[in-house]
C-alpha positions as CSV (number, residue, x, y, z in Angstrom):
1,M,-25.5,-14.1,-10.1
2,T,-24.8,-16.1,-6.9
3,F,-22.9,-14.7,-4.0
4,S,-19.8,-17.0,-4.7
5,R,-19.7,-15.8,-8.3
6,R,-20.0,-12.2,-7.3
7,L,-17.0,-12.7,-4.9
8,V,-14.8,-14.6,-7.3
9,Y,-14.8,-12.1,-10.1
10,P,-13.7,-9.0,-8.1
11,L,-11.2,-11.0,-6.2
12,C,-9.6,-12.1,-9.5
13,L,-9.6,-8.6,-10.8
14,L,-8.0,-7.3,-7.6
15,A,-5.4,-10.1,-7.5
16,G,-4.5,-9.8,-11.2
17,S,-4.2,-6.0,-11.2
18,L,-2.2,-6.0,-7.9
19,L,0.2,-8.6,-9.2
20,A,0.7,-6.5,-12.3
21,V,1.3,-3.5,-10.2
22,V,3.9,-5.2,-8.0
23,A,5.7,-6.7,-11.0
24,G,5.8,-3.4,-12.7
25,A,7.2,-1.6,-9.7
26,L,10.0,-4.2,-9.4
27,H,10.9,-4.4,-13.1
28,P,14.3,-2.9,-13.7
29,D,14.4,0.1,-16.0
30,I,16.1,-0.8,-19.3
31,A,14.1,1.4,-21.6
32,G,16.3,3.4,-24.0
33,Q,19.4,1.3,-23.4
34,D,21.3,-0.5,-26.3
35,G,21.3,-4.3,-26.7
36,P,24.4,-5.1,-24.7
37,S,23.4,-2.8,-21.8
38,Q,19.9,-4.4,-21.6
39,L,21.3,-8.0,-21.7
40,A,23.7,-7.1,-19.0
41,A,21.0,-5.6,-16.9
42,I,18.7,-8.6,-17.4
43,A,21.5,-11.0,-16.4
44,Q,22.2,-9.1,-13.1
45,S,18.5,-9.1,-12.1
46,R,17.9,-12.1,-9.9
47,A,14.2,-11.3,-9.7
48,W,13.8,-11.1,-13.5
49,P,12.1,-14.6,-14.0
50,A,9.8,-14.0,-10.9
51,I,8.7,-10.6,-12.3
52,H,7.8,-11.9,-15.7
53,W,5.9,-14.9,-14.4
54,A,4.0,-12.5,-12.1
55,F,3.0,-10.5,-15.1
56,L,2.0,-13.6,-17.0
57,F,-0.1,-15.0,-14.3
58,S,-1.8,-11.6,-13.6
59,F,-3.2,-11.4,-17.2
60,P,-5.8,-14.4,-16.9
61,L,-6.8,-13.3,-13.4
62,A,-7.4,-9.7,-14.6
63,L,-9.4,-10.9,-17.6
64,L,-11.6,-13.2,-15.5
65,G,-12.3,-10.2,-13.2
66,L,-13.3,-8.1,-16.2
67,V,-15.8,-10.7,-17.2
68,G,-17.4,-10.0,-13.8
69,V,-17.7,-6.4,-14.7
70,V,-19.6,-7.4,-17.8
71,G,-21.8,-9.7,-15.7
72,R,-22.8,-6.8,-13.5
73,H,-24.1,-5.0,-16.5
74,V,-26.1,-7.8,-18.1
75,G,-29.6,-6.5,-19.0
76,T,-28.6,-2.8,-18.7
77,A,-27.8,-0.1,-21.2
78,G,-24.1,-0.7,-20.5
79,E,-23.9,-4.3,-21.5
80,S,-22.9,-3.9,-25.2
81,P,-19.9,-1.5,-24.5
82,A,-18.8,-3.7,-21.6
83,R,-18.8,-6.9,-23.7
84,A,-16.9,-5.1,-26.4
85,G,-14.5,-3.9,-23.8
86,V,-13.7,-7.4,-22.5
87,M,-13.3,-8.7,-26.1
88,L,-10.8,-5.9,-26.8
89,A,-9.0,-6.5,-23.4
90,T,-8.6,-10.1,-24.3
91,F,-6.9,-9.1,-27.6
92,A,-4.8,-6.5,-25.6
93,Y,-3.6,-9.0,-23.0
94,A,-2.8,-11.7,-25.8
95,L,-0.4,-9.0,-27.4
96,W,1.1,-8.0,-24.0
97,V,2.0,-11.7,-23.4
98,I,4.3,-11.5,-26.4
99,I,6.7,-8.9,-25.0
100,V,6.5,-10.3,-21.5
101,A,7.1,-13.9,-22.6
102,F,9.9,-12.8,-25.0
103,M,11.7,-10.8,-22.3
104,G,11.1,-13.4,-19.5
105,G,12.1,-16.3,-21.7
106,A,14.3,-15.6,-24.7
107,G,15.6,-12.4,-23.3
108,L,16.7,-14.1,-20.1
109,A,18.4,-16.9,-22.0
110,L,20.2,-14.5,-24.3
111,A,21.3,-12.4,-21.4
112,R,22.8,-15.4,-19.6
113,S,24.6,-16.4,-22.8
114,F,25.8,-12.9,-23.2
115,A,27.0,-12.6,-19.6
116,T,28.8,-16.0,-19.4
117,A,30.4,-15.9,-22.9
118,D,33.8,-14.7,-23.7
119,A,33.9,-11.4,-25.7
120,G,33.6,-12.7,-29.2
121,M,31.2,-14.4,-31.5
122,T,28.9,-16.0,-28.8
123,A,28.3,-12.7,-27.1
124,T,27.9,-10.9,-30.5
125,R,25.4,-13.4,-31.7
126,A,23.3,-13.1,-28.5
127,V,23.1,-9.4,-28.9
128,F,22.3,-9.8,-32.7
129,V,19.4,-12.1,-31.9
130,F,18.1,-9.9,-29.2
131,D,18.3,-6.8,-31.3
132,M,16.6,-8.5,-34.2
133,L,13.6,-10.0,-32.3
134,R,12.9,-7.4,-29.7
135,P,11.4,-4.8,-32.1
136,F,8.7,-7.3,-33.0
137,A,7.8,-7.8,-29.4
138,L,7.9,-4.0,-28.7
139,D,5.4,-3.5,-31.7
140,A,3.1,-5.9,-30.1
141,Q,3.5,-4.1,-26.7
142,R,2.6,-0.8,-28.3
143,V,-0.5,-2.1,-30.0
144,A,-1.4,-3.8,-26.6
145,G,-1.3,-0.5,-24.9
146,F,-3.5,1.1,-27.4
147,A,-6.0,-1.8,-27.2
148,L,-6.0,-1.8,-23.4
149,G,-6.7,1.9,-23.3
150,L,-9.6,1.5,-25.8
151,A,-11.0,-1.4,-23.8
152,T,-10.8,0.6,-20.6
153,A,-12.7,3.5,-22.2
154,L,-15.3,1.1,-23.4
155,F,-15.8,-0.2,-19.9
156,G,-16.2,3.4,-18.8
157,W,-18.8,3.8,-21.4
158,G,-20.6,0.8,-20.1
159,L,-20.4,1.9,-16.5
160,L,-21.7,5.3,-17.3
161,D,-24.7,3.9,-19.4
162,G,-25.4,1.0,-17.0
163,K,-25.4,3.0,-13.8
164,V,-24.7,-0.2,-11.7
165,L,-21.2,0.9,-10.4
166,P,-20.4,4.4,-9.3
167,R,-20.5,7.1,-12.0
168,W,-17.0,8.4,-11.0
169,L,-15.6,5.0,-11.7
170,G,-17.0,5.2,-15.3
171,G,-15.6,8.6,-15.8
172,A,-12.1,7.5,-14.5
173,A,-12.2,4.6,-17.0
174,V,-12.8,6.9,-19.9
175,A,-10.1,9.3,-18.8
176,A,-7.6,6.4,-18.1
177,G,-8.4,4.8,-21.4
178,G,-8.0,8.1,-23.2
179,V,-4.5,8.8,-21.7
180,A,-3.4,5.3,-22.6
181,I,-4.5,5.7,-26.2
182,V,-2.7,8.9,-26.6
183,L,0.6,7.5,-25.0
184,A,0.5,4.5,-27.3
185,L,-0.2,6.6,-30.4
186,V,2.3,9.4,-29.8
187,F,5.3,7.8,-28.2
188,R,7.7,5.2,-29.8
189,E,7.5,1.6,-28.6
190,D,10.9,1.6,-27.0
191,T,10.2,4.5,-24.6
192,K,9.1,4.5,-21.0
193,A,6.2,6.9,-22.0
194,D,4.8,4.1,-24.3
195,Q,5.1,1.5,-21.4
196,A,3.2,4.0,-19.1
197,A,0.2,3.5,-21.4
198,F,-0.6,0.3,-19.2
199,V,-0.4,2.1,-15.9
200,L,-3.8,3.9,-15.6
201,P,-5.8,1.1,-17.1
202,V,-4.3,-1.5,-14.6
203,V,-4.8,1.0,-11.7
204,W,-8.4,1.4,-12.8
205,Q,-8.8,-2.3,-12.7
206,L,-7.3,-2.4,-9.1
207,V,-9.8,0.3,-7.9
208,T,-12.7,-1.5,-9.8
209,G,-11.9,-4.7,-8.0
210,V,-12.1,-2.9,-4.6
211,V,-15.3,-1.2,-5.5
212,M,-16.9,-4.5,-6.6
213,L,-15.8,-6.3,-3.5
214,R,-17.4,-3.6,-1.4
215,R,-20.7,-4.1,-3.3
216,V,-20.9,-8.0,-3.0
């Protein structure tokens, strides 16, 4: 692996995970609210489109960075679990796109319709459509959290077996992935606890990007 390729992958992993962390920190808390309250909160958030575009652009960057993690383990005992991890992470991010794209696109359009319409059929229809479609997107989010947790644990397995990156980083991945799996399994998809399943895997990616950059 050339120096430029060794540099690109960790930079992408760092940028993607950092973008997701910032977007998550800025995201308004609407978990647990009813449809009208959520639409009102979305309509009032000026940063709503930028937050969701930040999430969407962070996903391919993070995935490209995770390919670099696999590249560091080619020819080692950790290659197979690392490859399985990046395949499962691709599935996880594909599912995560559904909820983010729905909330950033259709959710915003319905929120604007709800906020500008007179009380009556137009506002009622906006809430109805939102309430009917959002459970599908939330189900995809829950499976995405489970899959990302499992992918992170697989990366941890690869790091521990491959012995290319620090052992503590592999152990952290297994722990972060395990917590994410439990959160996704135990808590309902419309709770903040279920959303928290993404936090530790993304933070692990951020730390991994920093570690890989220091080892270029």
